[in-house]
C-alpha positions in Angstrom: -8.8 56.3 -39.9 -10.7 54.4 -37.7 -13.5 55.8 -35.1 -11.9 55.1 -31.2 -14.1 52.9 -28.9 -16.4 55.5 -26.9 -15.1 56.4 -23.6 -17.6 54.5 -21.4 -16.3 50.9 -23.2 -13.7 49.5 -21.4 -10.6 49.6 -22.8 -7.0 48.3 -22.7 -4.0 50.7 -20.6 -1.2 51.9 -22.0 0.6 49.5 -20.1 -1.5 46.7 -21.3 -1.2 47.9 -25.0 2.9 48.5 -24.4 3.0 44.4 -23.2 0.8 43.2 -25.8 2.7 44.4 -28.9 5.8 43.7 -27.3 5.0 40.0 -27.0 3.5 39.9 -30.3 6.2 42.1 -32.2 4.1 44.1 -34.0 3.5 47.6 -33.1 -0.3 48.8 -33.8 -0.5 52.7 -36.0 -4.3 52.3 -35.3 -4.8 51.5 -31.7 -8.1 51.2 -31.7 -7.8 47.7 -33.9 -6.1 45.9 -30.8 -8.4 47.1 -28.3 -10.8 45.7 -30.5 -9.8 42.8 -31.3 -9.5 41.8 -27.4 -12.8 43.2 -26.5 -15.2 40.3 -26.1 -19.0 40.6 -27.1 -19.7 40.4 -23.2 -18.1 43.8 -22.3 -20.1 45.9 -24.5 -24.2 46.5 -25.4 -25.9 44.3 -27.4 -26.5 47.0 -29.5 -22.8 48.2 -29.8 -21.5 44.7 -30.3 -21.2 44.6 -34.3 -19.4 48.0 -34.3 -17.7 47.6 -31.0 -16.6 43.9 -30.1 -14.0 41.5 -32.2 -16.6 39.5 -34.0 -15.9 41.0 -37.0 -11.9 41.2 -37.1 -12.6 37.2 -35.5 -14.2 36.6 -39.0 -11.8 38.2 -41.2 -8.8 36.8 -39.0 -10.1 33.3 -39.8 -10.2 33.7 -43.1 -6.5 34.9 -43.2 -5.3 32.2 -40.5 -6.5 29.8 -43.4 -4.6 31.6 -46.4 -1.4 32.0 -44.5 -1.6 28.2 -43.2 -2.9 26.8 -46.6 -0.1 29.0 -48.0 2.8 27.6 -45.7 1.7 24.0 -46.3 1.8 24.3 -50.1 5.6 25.6 -49.8 6.6 22.5 -47.8 4.4 19.6 -48.7 5.0 19.9 -52.4 4.5 16.2 -52.9 0.9 16.0 -51.4 -2.4 16.1 -52.6 -5.4 18.2 -51.9 -6.9 15.2 -49.7 -3.5 15.0 -47.9 -3.3 18.6 -47.2 -7.1 19.2 -46.0 -6.5 17.6 -42.9 -2.9 19.1 -42.3 -4.7 22.3 -42.6 -8.0 21.5 -40.2 -5.1 21.1 -37.8 -3.5 24.4 -37.3 -6.8 26.4 -37.8 -8.9 25.2 -35.7 -10.1 26.7 -32.5 -7.8 24.6 -30.4 -5.1 25.7 -32.1 -5.9 29.2 -32.3 -6.0 29.5 -28.1 -3.0 27.7 -27.9 -1.2 30.0 -29.9 -2.8 33.0 -27.7 -1.4 31.0 -24.9 1.5 31.0 -26.6 2.2 34.6 -26.2 0.6 35.2 -22.3 -2.4 37.4 -23.6 -5.2 35.6 -22.1 -5.1 38.1 -19.0 -5.4 41.2 -21.5 -9.1 40.1 -22.6 -11.8 42.7 -22.0 -14.8 40.6 -20.8 -17.8 41.2 -18.7 -18.0 40.9 -15.0 -19.9 37.7 -15.3 -17.9 36.4 -18.5 -15.0 36.4 -15.7 -16.8 35.0 -13.0 -17.9 31.8 -15.2 -14.2 31.1 -16.6 -14.1 33.2 -19.6 -10.5 34.2 -19.5 -9.3 30.5 -19.5 -12.1 29.3 -21.8 -10.7 28.0 -25.2 -13.4 29.1 -27.6 -13.0 32.8 -26.2 -8.9 32.6 -26.4 -9.7 31.3 -29.9 -11.8 33.8 -31.2 -9.8 36.5 -29.7 -6.7 35.4 -31.4 -8.5 35.1 -34.5 -9.4 38.7 -34.0 -6.0 39.6 -33.4 -4.9 38.1 -36.5 -7.8 40.4 -38.2 -6.3 43.4 -36.7 -2.7 42.8 -37.7 -3.8 42.1 -40.9 -5.6 45.2 -41.2 -3.1 47.4 -39.6 0.2 46.1 -41.4 -0.9 43.7 -44.2 -0.3 40.2 -44.9 3.2 40.0 -43.9 2.6 41.6 -40.8 0.1 38.7 -40.0 2.2 36.1 -41.3 4.9 37.1 -38.7 2.5 36.8 -36.1 1.2 33.1 -37.3 4.8 31.9 -37.5 5.7 33.0 -34.2 2.9 31.7 -32.7 2.4 28.3 -34.1 6.3 27.4 -34.0 5.6 24.7 -31.0 2.7 23.6 -33.2 4.6 23.4 -36.5 7.4 21.6 -35.1 5.4 19.0 -32.9 2.8 17.9 -36.1 3.5 14.7 -37.1 5.5 14.1 -40.3 2.8 11.7 -41.4 -0.9 12.6 -41.4 -3.3 9.1 -41.5 -6.0 9.1 -44.3 -9.0 10.9 -42.6 -11.3 7.8 -44.1 -9.4 5.4 -41.9 -9.3 7.8 -38.9 -13.3 8.2 -39.7 -14.3 3.9 -39.9 -12.2 3.7 -36.9 -13.9 6.3 -34.9 -17.4 4.9 -36.0 -16.6 1.2 -35.3 -15.0 1.9 -31.7 -18.4 3.3 -31.2 -20.4 0.7 -32.4 -21.7 2.5 -35.3 -22.1 1.6 -39.3 -19.2 2.2 -41.3 -19.0 6.0 -42.9 -21.5 5.8 -46.1 -20.0 8.0 -49.0 -22.6 9.6 -51.1 -21.6 11.3 -54.8 -23.9 15.1 -54.6 -22.4 16.6 -57.3 -19.6 16.2 -60.3 -18.6 19.6 -62.1 -16.6 21.2 -64.6 -14.8 19.9 -68.0 -13.4 15.9 -68.2 -10.2 17.5 -68.2 -11.0 19.0 -64.8 -14.1 17.7 -62.5 -14.7 18.9 -59.6 -16.8 16.1 -57.2 -18.4 17.0 -54.1 -19.0 14.1 -51.7 -21.4 13.6 -48.8 -19.8 11.5 -45.8 -22.3 9.9 -42.9 -22.2 8.4 -40.1 -25.8 8.2 -38.7 -27.0 9.2 -36.3 -24.0 11.4 -35.0 -24.3 14.0 -38.7 -22.7 14.4 -42.1 -20.6 16.9 -44.0 -19.7 17.7 -47.5 -16.7 18.4 -49.6 -15.1 19.2 -52.6 -12.2 17.5 -54.5 -10.6 17.0 -57.9 -10.8 13.4 -57.7 -13.8 11.0 -55.6 -11.1 10.0 -53.5 -9.9 13.5 -52.4 -13.3 14.5 -52.1 -14.2 11.7 -49.9 -10.9 12.6 -47.8 -11.7 16.0 -47.3 -15.5 15.2 -46.4 -13.8 12.6 -43.4 -11.5 14.9 -42.3 -14.2 17.6 -41.6 -16.6 15.0 -40.0 -14.2 13.6 -37.9 -13.1 17.3 -37.1 -16.4 18.2 -35.9 -17.0 15.0 -34.0 -13.4 14.9 -32.1 -12.0 18.0 -32.7 -9.1 16.1 -34.1 -8.6 15.4 -37.6 
């Protein structure tokens, strides 16, 4: 059993815990996990941040979310290649998507923040909401396992799943159009490494759009690796893969 947070650390009232659990459809066996998921680093002393804030749960939840979304895509997009699946994955796991899911449940009022963070608009900040959502996924996973986390994601992402375009445009094309729109040279792709046996190669590709940065990705073909790299760079440049 996890140790409860210190009494002098802000927590959640019983009414808040009840409201959160009813909204997300999961009742925690270990309440301290729920409290930690909602505790922003600003609300605890720096020395206690690792132990009491939601950062470690956020780290875990990000990985769980990626697994669940990848699993869903594999089950529902049986004819799509890795290069086609990658931008779909990016769409659903980026910080904005997590923040939207958090708002869907109406949980932003319950995030535990410092007074200064509240005054600066932290309760509506996309990064804060997205981090808290990932932390909550991590907490649900630790408390109830993968099936409980899957249930939360399916409920929280319902609107995003239904509004996603049936077809996703090639990220290489989108990146090229973005570069042209900025008056920049066309993206440049370079093979960083080819590994693996001849019958199962793995390519690592780097794409560059100077002076705006670069991204690296791997794929089972040069084409897939290029598309994966383009999707990553496009996401970092625009936030919209």
